[in-house]
A tleap script that builds the chain and sets N, CA, C and O, in Angstrom:
source leaprc.protein.ff14SB
mol = sequence {
  NMET SER ASN GLN GLU LEU ILE ILE ARG VAL
  ASP ALA ARG GLU ARG GLY LYS ILE ILE ALA
  ARG LEU GLU SER LEU GLU GLY VAL LYS LEU
  GLU ILE GLU ASP LEU GLU HIE GLY ASP TYR
  ILE LEU PRO ASN GLY VAL VAL VAL GLU ARG
  LYS SER ALA THR ASP PHE ILE LEU SER ILE
  VAL ASP GLU GLY VAL TRP ALA HIE VAL GLU
  ALA LEU ALA GLN THR PHE HIE LYS VAL VAL
  TYR ILE ILE GLU GLY ASP PRO TYR VAL ALA
  ARG PHE HIE GLN LYS ALA LEU ASP VAL HIE
  ARG ALA PHE ALA ARG MET ILE LEU GLU TYR
  ASN VAL ALA VAL ILE PRO SER SER ASP ALA
  ASP ASN THR ALA MET MET VAL PHE LEU LEU
  ALA GLN GLY GLU LEU SER ARG ASN ASP PRO
  SER GLY PRO CPRO
}
set mol.1.N position { 37.209 138.794 95.929 }
set mol.1.CA position { 37.941 139.587 96.664 }
set mol.1.C position { 37.692 140.687 97.488 }
set mol.1.O position { 36.469 140.723 97.625 }
set mol.2.N position { 38.301 141.764 98.216 }
set mol.2.CA position { 37.841 142.639 99.028 }
set mol.2.C position { 38.456 144.177 98.402 }
set mol.2.O position { 39.262 144.404 97.500 }
set mol.3.N position { 37.811 144.942 99.168 }
set mol.3.CA position { 37.533 146.422 98.539 }
set mol.3.C position { 39.057 146.990 98.832 }
set mol.3.O position { 39.208 148.203 98.979 }
set mol.4.N position { 40.099 146.156 98.907 }
set mol.4.CA position { 41.589 147.029 99.490 }
set mol.4.C position { 42.206 147.218 97.902 }
set mol.4.O position { 42.106 146.708 96.786 }
set mol.5.N position { 42.741 148.049 98.441 }
set mol.5.CA position { 43.389 148.333 97.111 }
set mol.5.C position { 44.463 147.586 96.391 }
set mol.5.O position { 44.803 146.650 97.115 }
set mol.6.N position { 44.942 147.594 95.607 }
set mol.6.CA position { 46.166 146.916 95.439 }
set mol.6.C position { 47.411 147.930 94.990 }
set mol.6.O position { 47.586 148.609 93.978 }
set mol.7.N position { 48.062 147.759 95.993 }
set mol.7.CA position { 49.343 148.735 95.726 }
set mol.7.C position { 50.636 147.491 95.303 }
set mol.7.O position { 51.027 146.485 95.895 }
set mol.8.N position { 50.993 148.078 94.122 }
set mol.8.CA position { 52.360 147.436 93.466 }
set mol.8.C position { 53.351 148.573 93.182 }
set mol.8.O position { 53.248 149.465 92.340 }
set mol.9.N position { 54.325 148.348 94.061 }
set mol.9.CA position { 55.693 149.318 93.841 }
set mol.9.C position { 56.348 148.694 92.574 }
set mol.9.O position { 56.643 147.528 92.310 }
set mol.10.N position { 56.483 149.899 91.854 }
set mol.10.CA position { 57.762 149.940 90.705 }
set mol.10.C position { 58.389 150.207 90.712 }
set mol.10.O position { 58.292 151.214 91.413 }
set mol.11.N position { 59.955 150.050 90.182 }
set mol.11.CA position { 60.935 150.676 89.766 }
set mol.11.C position { 60.737 151.677 88.711 }
set mol.11.O position { 60.234 151.575 87.592 }
set mol.12.N position { 61.195 152.552 89.264 }
set mol.12.CA position { 61.225 153.936 88.418 }
set mol.12.C position { 61.619 153.571 86.538 }
set mol.12.O position { 61.105 154.080 85.542 }
set mol.13.N position { 62.513 152.700 86.624 }
set mol.13.CA position { 63.149 152.425 85.409 }
set mol.13.C position { 62.110 151.254 84.181 }
set mol.13.O position { 62.357 150.672 83.126 }
set mol.14.N position { 61.255 151.353 84.835 }
set mol.14.CA position { 60.285 150.349 84.187 }
set mol.14.C position { 59.488 151.050 83.303 }
set mol.14.O position { 59.182 151.990 84.035 }
set mol.15.N position { 59.028 151.229 82.434 }
set mol.15.CA position { 58.163 152.243 81.178 }
set mol.15.C position { 57.630 151.120 80.455 }
set mol.15.O position { 58.054 149.965 80.454 }
set mol.16.N position { 56.444 151.703 79.714 }
set mol.16.CA position { 55.977 151.418 78.663 }
set mol.16.C position { 54.826 150.891 78.856 }
set mol.16.O position { 54.093 151.361 79.726 }
set mol.17.N position { 54.344 149.566 77.911 }
set mol.17.CA position { 53.212 148.878 78.096 }
set mol.17.C position { 52.701 148.229 79.196 }
set mol.17.O position { 51.489 148.249 79.412 }
set mol.18.N position { 53.626 147.544 80.063 }
set mol.18.CA position { 53.381 146.970 81.449 }
set mol.18.C position { 52.793 147.912 81.889 }
set mol.18.O position { 51.565 147.832 81.886 }
set mol.19.N position { 53.399 149.080 82.399 }
set mol.19.CA position { 52.908 150.026 83.056 }
set mol.19.C position { 51.419 150.703 82.555 }
set mol.19.O position { 50.526 151.017 83.342 }
set mol.20.N position { 51.374 150.804 81.581 }
set mol.20.CA position { 49.992 151.373 80.880 }
set mol.20.C position { 48.815 150.375 81.148 }
set mol.20.O position { 47.648 150.622 81.450 }
set mol.21.N position { 49.511 149.064 80.935 }
set mol.21.CA position { 48.291 147.604 81.182 }
set mol.21.C position { 47.948 148.114 82.881 }
set mol.21.O position { 46.811 148.496 83.156 }
set mol.22.N position { 49.117 148.072 84.025 }
set mol.22.CA position { 48.668 147.614 85.103 }
set mol.22.C position { 47.830 149.046 85.605 }
set mol.22.O position { 46.919 148.980 86.431 }
set mol.23.N position { 48.236 150.223 85.039 }
set mol.23.CA position { 47.553 151.509 85.106 }
set mol.23.C position { 45.963 151.406 84.669 }
set mol.23.O position { 45.061 151.979 85.280 }
set mol.24.N position { 45.828 150.794 83.811 }
set mol.24.CA position { 44.201 150.351 83.146 }
set mol.24.C position { 43.605 149.488 84.101 }
set mol.24.O position { 42.502 149.053 83.772 }
set mol.25.N position { 44.074 149.115 85.247 }
set mol.25.CA position { 43.458 148.182 85.682 }
set mol.25.C position { 42.449 148.715 86.993 }
set mol.25.O position { 43.051 149.415 87.807 }
set mol.26.N position { 41.646 148.577 87.153 }
set mol.26.CA position { 40.782 149.012 88.710 }
set mol.26.C position { 40.946 148.702 89.966 }
set mol.26.O position { 40.603 147.610 90.418 }
set mol.27.N position { 41.439 149.547 90.599 }
set mol.27.CA position { 41.570 148.759 91.834 }
set mol.27.C position { 42.864 148.890 92.226 }
set mol.27.O position { 43.219 148.957 93.403 }
set mol.28.N position { 43.849 148.943 90.925 }
set mol.28.CA position { 45.473 149.005 91.079 }
set mol.28.C position { 45.884 150.571 91.114 }
set mol.28.O position { 45.711 151.522 90.352 }
set mol.29.N position { 46.563 150.361 92.475 }
set mol.29.CA position { 47.776 151.938 92.445 }
set mol.29.C position { 49.033 151.709 92.420 }
set mol.29.O position { 49.513 151.328 93.488 }
set mol.30.N position { 49.865 151.840 91.362 }
set mol.30.CA position { 51.015 151.837 90.959 }
set mol.30.C position { 51.924 152.999 91.921 }
set mol.30.O position { 51.748 154.181 91.624 }
set mol.31.N position { 52.738 152.726 92.888 }
set mol.31.CA position { 54.041 153.472 93.134 }
set mol.31.C position { 55.231 153.651 92.847 }
set mol.31.O position { 56.240 153.163 93.356 }
set mol.32.N position { 55.141 154.198 92.209 }
set mol.32.CA position { 56.604 154.288 91.352 }
set mol.32.C position { 57.941 154.942 91.896 }
set mol.32.O position { 58.039 156.168 91.858 }
set mol.33.N position { 59.003 154.148 92.414 }
set mol.33.CA position { 60.201 154.538 93.372 }
set mol.33.C position { 61.358 154.119 92.201 }
set mol.33.O position { 61.375 153.710 91.040 }
set mol.34.N position { 62.253 154.469 93.209 }
set mol.34.CA position { 63.526 153.840 92.693 }
set mol.34.C position { 63.707 152.828 93.748 }
set mol.34.O position { 63.712 153.010 94.965 }
set mol.35.N position { 63.851 151.764 93.107 }
set mol.35.CA position { 63.997 150.457 94.155 }
set mol.35.C position { 65.473 150.061 93.790 }
set mol.35.O position { 65.980 150.171 92.673 }
set mol.36.N position { 66.150 149.519 95.075 }
set mol.36.CA position { 67.500 148.992 94.955 }
set mol.36.C position { 67.029 147.690 94.540 }
set mol.36.O position { 67.978 147.515 93.775 }
set mol.37.N position { 66.402 146.709 94.418 }
set mol.37.CA position { 66.363 145.289 94.008 }
set mol.37.C position { 64.601 145.235 93.433 }
set mol.37.O position { 63.626 145.835 93.887 }
set mol.38.N position { 64.714 144.160 92.151 }
set mol.38.CA position { 63.721 143.706 91.385 }
set mol.38.C position { 62.600 145.009 90.823 }
set mol.38.O position { 62.484 146.120 91.340 }
set mol.39.N position { 62.046 144.612 89.933 }
set mol.39.CA position { 61.096 145.859 89.467 }
set mol.39.C position { 59.492 145.772 89.439 }
set mol.39.O position { 58.756 146.336 88.630 }
set mol.40.N position { 59.156 145.029 90.388 }
set mol.40.CA position { 57.795 145.172 91.012 }
set mol.40.C position { 57.848 144.326 92.443 }
set mol.40.O position { 58.278 143.188 92.632 }
set mol.41.N position { 57.370 145.096 93.217 }
set mol.41.CA position { 57.164 144.468 94.940 }
set mol.41.C position { 55.796 144.767 95.128 }
set mol.41.O position { 55.215 145.852 95.154 }
set mol.42.N position { 55.282 143.317 95.286 }
set mol.42.CA position { 54.121 143.085 95.805 }
set mol.42.C position { 53.885 142.749 96.874 }
set mol.42.O position { 54.773 142.497 97.689 }
set mol.43.N position { 52.215 142.637 97.211 }
set mol.43.CA position { 52.015 142.296 98.938 }
set mol.43.C position { 52.854 141.105 99.082 }
set mol.43.O position { 53.043 140.287 98.182 }
set mol.44.N position { 53.360 141.048 100.287 }
set mol.44.CA position { 53.562 140.336 101.430 }
set mol.44.C position { 55.269 139.549 100.782 }
set mol.44.O position { 55.571 138.360 100.679 }
set mol.45.N position { 55.883 140.496 100.534 }
set mol.45.CA position { 57.254 140.319 100.297 }
set mol.45.C position { 57.693 139.926 99.021 }
set mol.45.O position { 58.906 139.951 98.811 }
set mol.46.N position { 56.808 139.511 97.993 }
set mol.46.CA position { 57.229 138.975 96.738 }
set mol.46.C position { 57.806 139.725 95.801 }
set mol.46.O position { 57.350 140.861 95.666 }
set mol.47.N position { 58.642 139.409 95.154 }
set mol.47.CA position { 59.354 140.581 94.272 }
set mol.47.C position { 59.377 140.099 92.820 }
set mol.47.O position { 59.881 138.979 92.737 }
set mol.48.N position { 59.021 140.561 91.769 }
set mol.48.CA position { 58.901 140.488 90.567 }
set mol.48.C position { 60.017 140.842 89.819 }
set mol.48.O position { 59.804 141.885 89.200 }
set mol.49.N position { 61.405 140.260 89.591 }
set mol.49.CA position { 62.095 140.590 88.243 }
set mol.49.C position { 61.898 140.474 87.161 }
set mol.49.O position { 62.011 139.294 86.826 }
set mol.50.N position { 61.633 141.147 86.340 }
set mol.50.CA position { 61.275 141.016 84.947 }
set mol.50.C position { 62.267 141.176 83.601 }
set mol.50.O position { 62.713 142.304 83.391 }
set mol.51.N position { 62.574 140.255 82.820 }
set mol.51.CA position { 64.285 140.653 81.892 }
set mol.51.C position { 62.948 139.970 80.802 }
set mol.51.O position { 61.929 139.321 81.036 }
set mol.52.N position { 63.686 140.595 79.357 }
set mol.52.CA position { 63.626 140.263 78.264 }
set mol.52.C position { 64.698 138.969 78.233 }
set mol.52.O position { 65.745 138.876 78.873 }
set mol.53.N position { 64.094 137.963 77.260 }
set mol.53.CA position { 64.749 136.808 76.709 }
set mol.53.C position { 66.558 136.812 76.670 }
set mol.53.O position { 67.436 136.138 77.209 }
set mol.54.N position { 66.514 138.007 75.681 }
set mol.54.CA position { 68.020 138.381 75.544 }
set mol.54.C position { 68.715 138.960 76.600 }
set mol.54.O position { 69.898 138.623 76.633 }
set mol.55.N position { 68.320 139.801 77.561 }
set mol.55.CA position { 69.144 140.040 78.722 }
set mol.55.C position { 69.248 139.204 79.808 }
set mol.55.O position { 70.216 139.131 80.566 }
set mol.56.N position { 68.043 138.463 79.873 }
set mol.56.CA position { 68.564 137.066 81.054 }
set mol.56.C position { 69.579 136.331 80.294 }
set mol.56.O position { 70.551 135.881 80.900 }
set mol.57.N position { 69.438 136.145 78.880 }
set mol.57.CA position { 70.526 134.856 78.635 }
set mol.57.C position { 72.032 136.233 78.492 }
set mol.57.O position { 73.159 135.739 78.460 }
set mol.58.N position { 71.964 137.363 78.439 }
set mol.58.CA position { 73.526 137.700 78.416 }
set mol.58.C position { 73.630 138.064 80.370 }
set mol.58.O position { 74.487 138.827 80.815 }
set mol.59.N position { 72.910 137.568 80.998 }
set mol.59.CA position { 73.000 137.466 82.386 }
set mol.59.C position { 73.541 136.157 82.581 }
set mol.59.O position { 74.354 135.883 83.464 }
set mol.60.N position { 73.060 135.320 81.709 }
set mol.60.CA position { 73.737 134.150 82.334 }
set mol.60.C position { 75.318 133.717 81.641 }
set mol.60.O position { 76.141 132.927 82.106 }
set mol.61.N position { 75.369 134.231 80.846 }
set mol.61.CA position { 76.554 134.159 79.991 }
set mol.61.C position { 77.826 135.012 80.842 }
set mol.61.O position { 78.934 134.593 81.175 }
set mol.62.N position { 77.366 136.006 80.991 }
set mol.62.CA position { 78.410 136.634 82.183 }
set mol.62.C position { 78.465 136.757 83.494 }
set mol.62.O position { 79.228 137.493 84.120 }
set mol.63.N position { 77.435 135.843 84.037 }
set mol.63.CA position { 77.320 135.036 85.148 }
set mol.63.C position { 76.747 136.609 86.209 }
set mol.63.O position { 77.087 136.662 87.391 }
set mol.64.N position { 76.026 137.573 85.677 }
set mol.64.CA position { 75.781 138.277 86.900 }
set mol.64.C position { 74.526 138.000 87.192 }
set mol.64.O position { 73.998 138.732 88.028 }
set mol.65.N position { 73.690 136.855 86.579 }
set mol.65.CA position { 72.559 136.519 87.059 }
set mol.65.C position { 72.460 136.352 88.925 }
set mol.65.O position { 71.805 136.892 89.817 }
set mol.66.N position { 73.645 135.158 88.827 }
set mol.66.CA position { 73.288 134.742 90.215 }
set mol.66.C position { 73.755 135.630 91.573 }
set mol.66.O position { 73.434 135.309 92.717 }
set mol.67.N position { 74.492 136.688 91.263 }
set mol.67.CA position { 74.251 137.542 92.410 }
set mol.67.C position { 73.366 138.616 92.523 }
set mol.67.O position { 73.295 139.547 93.326 }
set mol.68.N position { 72.665 138.270 91.488 }
set mol.68.CA position { 71.648 139.178 91.354 }
set mol.68.C position { 70.066 138.292 92.135 }
set mol.68.O position { 69.157 138.826 92.771 }
set mol.69.N position { 70.230 136.918 91.790 }
set mol.69.CA position { 69.292 136.058 92.343 }
set mol.69.C position { 69.515 135.787 93.776 }
set mol.69.O position { 68.701 135.318 94.571 }
set mol.70.N position { 70.465 136.068 93.945 }
set mol.70.CA position { 71.080 135.446 95.364 }
set mol.70.C position { 70.241 137.014 96.047 }
set mol.70.O position { 69.492 136.898 97.017 }
set mol.71.N position { 70.496 138.428 95.388 }
set mol.71.CA position { 70.406 139.427 96.758 }
set mol.71.C position { 68.791 139.400 96.618 }
set mol.71.O position { 68.192 139.802 97.615 }
set mol.72.N position { 68.048 139.002 95.572 }
set mol.72.CA position { 66.586 138.922 95.709 }
set mol.72.C position { 66.026 138.036 96.401 }
set mol.72.O position { 64.852 138.238 96.709 }
set mol.73.N position { 66.732 136.714 96.879 }
set mol.73.CA position { 66.434 135.765 97.784 }
set mol.73.C position { 66.385 136.329 99.240 }
set mol.73.O position { 65.584 136.267 100.172 }
set mol.74.N position { 67.484 136.853 99.039 }
set mol.74.CA position { 67.979 137.367 100.679 }
set mol.74.C position { 67.156 138.247 101.173 }
set mol.74.O position { 67.054 138.317 102.398 }
set mol.75.N position { 66.333 139.171 100.271 }
set mol.75.CA position { 66.120 140.286 100.853 }
set mol.75.C position { 64.403 140.030 100.590 }
set mol.75.O position { 63.745 140.959 101.057 }
set mol.76.N position { 63.704 139.115 100.035 }
set mol.76.CA position { 62.372 139.038 99.542 }
set mol.76.C position { 61.722 137.675 99.999 }
set mol.76.O position { 62.303 136.619 99.749 }
set mol.77.N position { 60.797 137.692 100.513 }
set mol.77.CA position { 60.071 136.297 100.991 }
set mol.77.C position { 59.654 134.978 99.744 }
set mol.77.O position { 59.401 133.791 99.949 }
set mol.78.N position { 59.713 135.764 98.419 }
set mol.78.CA position { 59.534 135.183 97.555 }
set mol.78.C position { 59.885 135.800 96.342 }
set mol.78.O position { 59.400 136.921 96.189 }
set mol.79.N position { 60.638 135.346 95.391 }
set mol.79.CA position { 60.815 135.809 94.174 }
set mol.79.C position { 60.247 135.212 92.995 }
set mol.79.O position { 59.903 134.039 93.142 }
set mol.80.N position { 59.991 135.925 91.426 }
set mol.80.CA position { 59.560 135.356 90.409 }
set mol.80.C position { 60.787 136.229 89.545 }
set mol.80.O position { 61.406 137.263 89.796 }
set mol.81.N position { 60.796 135.412 88.584 }
set mol.81.CA position { 61.430 135.739 87.535 }
set mol.81.C position { 60.576 135.857 86.412 }
set mol.81.O position { 60.039 134.751 86.349 }
set mol.82.N position { 60.097 136.622 85.403 }
set mol.82.CA position { 59.673 136.585 84.404 }
set mol.82.C position { 60.266 136.978 83.109 }
set mol.82.O position { 60.457 138.164 82.839 }
set mol.83.N position { 60.574 135.976 82.265 }
set mol.83.CA position { 61.193 136.069 81.160 }
set mol.83.C position { 60.565 135.988 79.741 }
set mol.83.O position { 60.160 134.978 79.167 }
set mol.84.N position { 60.574 137.684 79.161 }
set mol.84.CA position { 60.164 137.990 78.374 }
set mol.84.C position { 60.342 137.615 77.012 }
set mol.84.O position { 61.366 138.069 76.501 }
set mol.85.N position { 59.656 136.944 76.326 }
set mol.85.CA position { 60.324 136.375 74.782 }
set mol.85.C position { 60.822 134.703 75.144 }
set mol.85.O position { 60.797 134.169 76.253 }
set mol.86.N position { 61.161 134.244 74.152 }
set mol.86.CA position { 62.079 133.277 73.847 }
set mol.86.C position { 63.270 132.886 74.051 }
set mol.86.O position { 64.074 133.044 73.132 }
set mol.87.N position { 63.691 132.304 75.236 }
set mol.87.CA position { 65.158 132.104 76.022 }
set mol.87.C position { 66.099 131.167 74.981 }
set mol.87.O position { 67.310 131.105 74.773 }
set mol.88.N position { 65.001 130.517 74.471 }
set mol.88.CA position { 65.897 129.196 73.752 }
set mol.88.C position { 66.264 130.097 72.365 }
set mol.88.O position { 67.189 129.477 71.840 }
set mol.89.N position { 65.966 131.224 71.581 }
set mol.89.CA position { 66.460 131.270 70.288 }
set mol.89.C position { 68.074 131.689 70.859 }
set mol.89.O position { 68.416 132.208 71.921 }
set mol.90.N position { 68.946 131.191 69.585 }
set mol.90.CA position { 70.077 131.238 69.589 }
set mol.90.C position { 70.525 132.920 69.650 }
set mol.90.O position { 69.994 133.704 68.864 }
set mol.91.N position { 71.396 133.321 70.509 }
set mol.91.CA position { 71.689 134.746 70.789 }
set mol.91.C position { 73.193 134.755 70.690 }
set mol.91.O position { 73.595 135.419 69.735 }
set mol.92.N position { 74.114 134.202 71.414 }
set mol.92.CA position { 75.259 134.258 72.038 }
set mol.92.C position { 75.955 132.723 72.172 }
set mol.92.O position { 76.776 132.500 73.062 }
set mol.93.N position { 75.611 131.850 71.353 }
set mol.93.CA position { 76.499 131.196 71.486 }
set mol.93.C position { 75.764 129.851 72.368 }
set mol.93.O position { 76.217 128.708 72.307 }
set mol.94.N position { 74.593 130.229 73.159 }
set mol.94.CA position { 74.242 129.522 74.494 }
set mol.94.C position { 73.532 128.557 73.821 }
set mol.94.O position { 73.186 128.774 72.659 }
set mol.95.N position { 73.232 127.407 74.434 }
set mol.95.CA position { 72.879 125.954 74.173 }
set mol.95.C position { 71.504 125.947 74.566 }
set mol.95.O position { 71.443 126.902 75.340 }
set mol.96.N position { 70.197 125.364 74.483 }
set mol.96.CA position { 69.116 125.178 75.478 }
set mol.96.C position { 69.621 124.866 76.803 }
set mol.96.O position { 69.318 125.572 77.764 }
set mol.97.N position { 70.608 123.533 76.945 }
set mol.97.CA position { 70.982 123.496 78.112 }
set mol.97.C position { 71.274 124.358 79.091 }
set mol.97.O position { 70.754 124.420 80.205 }
set mol.98.N position { 72.379 125.221 78.506 }
set mol.98.CA position { 72.675 126.317 79.285 }
set mol.98.C position { 71.415 126.970 80.241 }
set mol.98.O position { 71.481 127.196 81.450 }
set mol.99.N position { 70.204 127.215 79.304 }
set mol.99.CA position { 68.939 127.915 79.807 }
set mol.99.C position { 68.124 126.696 81.122 }
set mol.99.O position { 67.526 126.947 82.168 }
set mol.100.N position { 68.466 125.374 80.442 }
set mol.100.CA position { 67.887 124.548 81.321 }
set mol.100.C position { 68.635 124.713 82.848 }
set mol.100.O position { 68.140 124.568 83.965 }
set mol.101.N position { 69.822 125.021 82.505 }
set mol.101.CA position { 70.552 124.822 83.762 }
set mol.101.C position { 70.450 125.763 84.603 }
set mol.101.O position { 70.478 125.632 85.827 }
set mol.102.N position { 70.306 126.917 83.901 }
set mol.102.CA position { 70.175 128.136 84.763 }
set mol.102.C position { 68.812 128.245 85.542 }
set mol.102.O position { 68.593 128.905 86.558 }
set mol.103.N position { 67.710 127.227 84.638 }
set mol.103.CA position { 66.225 127.660 85.661 }
set mol.103.C position { 66.429 126.745 86.391 }
set mol.103.O position { 66.019 126.950 87.533 }
set mol.104.N position { 67.071 125.442 86.165 }
set mol.104.CA position { 67.063 124.721 87.394 }
set mol.104.C position { 67.887 124.973 88.428 }
set mol.104.O position { 67.920 124.081 89.276 }
set mol.105.N position { 68.482 125.808 88.594 }
set mol.105.CA position { 69.425 126.046 89.516 }
set mol.105.C position { 68.494 127.274 89.994 }
set mol.105.O position { 68.202 127.128 91.181 }
set mol.106.N position { 68.044 128.223 89.531 }
set mol.106.CA position { 67.417 128.891 90.155 }
set mol.106.C position { 66.183 128.469 90.747 }
set mol.106.O position { 65.879 128.966 91.831 }
set mol.107.N position { 65.568 127.792 90.313 }
set mol.107.CA position { 64.398 127.188 91.069 }
set mol.107.C position { 64.877 126.245 92.145 }
set mol.107.O position { 64.173 126.286 93.154 }
set mol.108.N position { 65.770 125.506 92.185 }
set mol.108.CA position { 66.743 124.379 93.193 }
set mol.108.C position { 67.420 125.043 94.493 }
set mol.108.O position { 67.311 124.735 95.680 }
set mol.109.N position { 67.969 125.800 94.023 }
set mol.109.CA position { 69.209 126.286 94.617 }
set mol.109.C position { 68.575 127.790 95.264 }
set mol.109.O position { 68.908 128.044 96.421 }
set mol.110.N position { 67.680 128.778 94.547 }
set mol.110.CA position { 67.054 129.618 95.427 }
set mol.110.C position { 65.662 129.793 95.258 }
set mol.110.O position { 65.132 130.895 95.398 }
set mol.111.N position { 65.107 128.872 94.997 }
set mol.111.CA position { 63.700 128.677 95.240 }
set mol.111.C position { 62.947 129.584 94.785 }
set mol.111.O position { 61.990 129.997 95.441 }
set mol.112.N position { 63.346 130.183 93.225 }
set mol.112.CA position { 63.008 131.232 92.528 }
set mol.112.C position { 61.978 130.751 91.192 }
set mol.112.O position { 62.400 130.053 90.270 }
set mol.113.N position { 60.984 131.110 91.253 }
set mol.113.CA position { 59.372 131.063 90.468 }
set mol.113.C position { 60.118 131.518 88.982 }
set mol.113.O position { 60.777 132.548 89.130 }
set mol.114.N position { 60.143 131.120 87.968 }
set mol.114.CA position { 60.305 131.526 86.894 }
set mol.114.C position { 59.340 131.348 85.768 }
set mol.114.O position { 59.006 130.185 85.539 }
set mol.115.N position { 58.773 132.407 84.935 }
set mol.115.CA position { 57.540 132.069 84.185 }
set mol.115.C position { 57.796 132.869 83.080 }
set mol.115.O position { 58.317 133.984 83.081 }
set mol.116.N position { 57.379 132.195 82.101 }
set mol.116.CA position { 57.631 132.444 80.518 }
set mol.116.C position { 56.984 133.456 80.602 }
set mol.116.O position { 56.468 133.543 81.716 }
set mol.117.N position { 56.712 134.442 79.824 }
set mol.117.CA position { 55.874 135.270 79.089 }
set mol.117.C position { 56.186 135.672 77.558 }
set mol.117.O position { 57.283 135.817 77.018 }
set mol.118.N position { 54.917 135.803 77.037 }
set mol.118.CA position { 55.288 136.082 75.446 }
set mol.118.C position { 55.625 137.627 74.953 }
set mol.118.O position { 56.359 138.130 74.102 }
set mol.119.N position { 54.701 138.101 75.939 }
set mol.119.CA position { 55.120 140.056 75.616 }
set mol.119.C position { 54.604 140.506 76.833 }
set mol.119.O position { 54.262 139.899 77.848 }
set mol.120.N position { 54.616 141.817 76.501 }
set mol.120.CA position { 54.424 142.812 77.794 }
set mol.120.C position { 52.968 143.006 78.699 }
set mol.120.O position { 52.752 143.205 79.895 }
set mol.121.N position { 52.060 142.840 77.457 }
set mol.121.CA position { 50.769 142.635 78.114 }
set mol.121.C position { 50.798 141.425 78.966 }
set mol.121.O position { 50.192 141.448 80.038 }
set mol.122.N position { 51.540 140.219 78.535 }
set mol.122.CA position { 51.196 139.002 79.295 }
set mol.122.C position { 51.964 138.995 80.379 }
set mol.122.O position { 51.630 138.257 81.306 }
set mol.123.N position { 53.289 139.905 80.509 }
set mol.123.CA position { 53.454 140.120 81.775 }
set mol.123.C position { 52.537 141.161 82.541 }
set mol.123.O position { 52.168 140.684 83.614 }
set mol.124.N position { 52.238 141.962 82.397 }
set mol.124.CA position { 51.910 142.871 83.261 }
set mol.124.C position { 50.384 142.109 83.657 }
set mol.124.O position { 49.968 142.546 84.730 }
set mol.125.N position { 49.545 141.165 83.085 }
set mol.125.CA position { 48.317 140.372 83.661 }
set mol.125.C position { 49.205 139.569 84.752 }
set mol.125.O position { 48.813 139.719 85.910 }
set mol.126.N position { 50.190 138.850 84.593 }
set mol.126.CA position { 51.038 137.783 85.452 }
set mol.126.C position { 51.195 138.808 86.524 }
set mol.126.O position { 50.762 138.345 87.580 }
set mol.127.N position { 51.610 139.925 86.649 }
set mol.127.CA position { 52.318 140.553 87.622 }
set mol.127.C position { 50.801 140.840 88.534 }
set mol.127.O position { 50.647 140.678 89.745 }
set mol.128.N position { 50.067 141.178 87.810 }
set mol.128.CA position { 48.400 141.999 88.385 }
set mol.128.C position { 48.017 140.623 88.996 }
set mol.128.O position { 47.610 140.773 90.149 }
set mol.129.N position { 48.019 139.146 88.527 }
set mol.129.CA position { 47.265 138.324 88.992 }
set mol.129.C position { 48.259 137.604 90.313 }
set mol.129.O position { 47.785 137.022 91.289 }
set mol.130.N position { 49.360 137.769 90.108 }
set mol.130.CA position { 50.046 137.281 91.642 }
set mol.130.C position { 50.244 138.658 92.377 }
set mol.130.O position { 50.874 138.448 93.413 }
set mol.131.N position { 49.971 139.848 92.238 }
set mol.131.CA position { 49.580 140.735 93.364 }
set mol.131.C position { 48.454 140.700 93.990 }
set mol.131.O position { 48.299 140.776 95.209 }
set mol.132.N position { 47.627 140.581 93.159 }
set mol.132.CA position { 45.923 140.066 93.353 }
set mol.132.C position { 45.863 138.622 94.381 }
set mol.132.O position { 44.956 138.594 95.212 }
set mol.133.N position { 46.539 137.798 94.334 }
set mol.133.CA position { 46.546 136.645 94.766 }
set mol.133.C position { 47.246 136.854 95.958 }
set mol.133.O position { 46.910 136.221 96.959 }
set mol.134.N position { 48.196 137.672 95.995 }
set mol.134.CA position { 48.995 137.878 97.714 }
set mol.134.C position { 47.888 138.526 98.443 }
set mol.134.O position { 47.458 138.089 99.510 }
set mol.135.N position { 47.353 139.768 97.742 }
set mol.135.CA position { 46.707 140.725 98.516 }
set mol.135.C position { 45.909 139.713 99.039 }
set mol.135.O position { 46.093 139.501 100.237 }
set mol.136.N position { 44.705 138.726 98.233 }
set mol.136.CA position { 43.570 137.792 98.836 }
set mol.136.C position { 43.713 137.221 100.012 }
set mol.136.O position { 42.944 137.158 100.971 }
set mol.137.N position { 45.347 136.590 99.751 }
set mol.137.CA position { 45.545 135.603 100.870 }
set mol.137.C position { 45.936 136.598 102.529 }
set mol.137.O position { 46.418 136.048 103.519 }
set mol.138.N position { 45.580 138.114 102.460 }
set mol.138.CA position { 45.747 139.017 103.701 }
set mol.138.C position { 44.069 139.286 103.805 }
set mol.138.O position { 43.728 139.933 104.795 }
set mol.139.N position { 43.263 138.962 103.114 }
set mol.139.CA position { 41.720 139.391 103.580 }
set mol.139.C position { 41.109 138.065 103.925 }
set mol.139.O position { 41.188 137.200 103.052 }
set mol.140.N position { 40.571 137.792 104.943 }
set mol.140.CA position { 40.072 137.036 105.581 }
set mol.140.C position { 38.592 136.995 104.923 }
set mol.140.O position { 37.811 136.456 105.707 }
set mol.141.N position { 38.137 137.298 104.032 }
set mol.141.CA position { 36.966 137.258 103.230 }
set mol.141.C position { 37.500 136.536 102.143 }
set mol.141.O position { 36.821 135.673 101.585 }
set mol.142.N position { 38.836 136.846 101.730 }
set mol.142.CA position { 38.818 135.754 100.214 }
set mol.142.C position { 39.425 134.351 100.670 }
set mol.142.O position { 39.508 134.002 101.847 }
set mol.143.N position { 39.909 133.468 99.385 }
set mol.143.CA position { 40.166 132.588 99.602 }
set mol.143.C position { 41.348 131.748 100.586 }
set mol.143.O position { 42.445 132.289 100.723 }
set mol.144.N position { 41.112 130.578 101.174 }
set mol.144.CA position { 42.567 130.386 102.123 }
set mol.144.C position { 43.833 130.447 101.624 }
set mol.144.O position { 44.799 130.298 102.372 }
savepdb mol mol.pdb
quit
């Protein structure tokens, strides 16, 4: 990897373990700001939206997820949703099929990558690796 600084723009509402973990990584610079869309903006127009499994299910139930996904897809080159926790645990009378349908629609209709994460530390590492991968795509000395 190059000596380029890895800049990750972070929504000011994001707090806690993910930010602490990202700040602990060498070469990472966080720019905290009020983002209109997304939780983390990575190099090359990649946005990461992090949702707890409970919040994700609520957004499926109230159908708010679709306007949000559409806005992200229209604004950014690539959209990644990280779902933290188990979305299949029964919460609001949803069934596994409801979750499968939402994932399928996000992937097929909006070209959104959906990534599961067990906890904040794993979410932070995924955000870091996605950002690092995008930065290396701009680096002539990095992988093709």
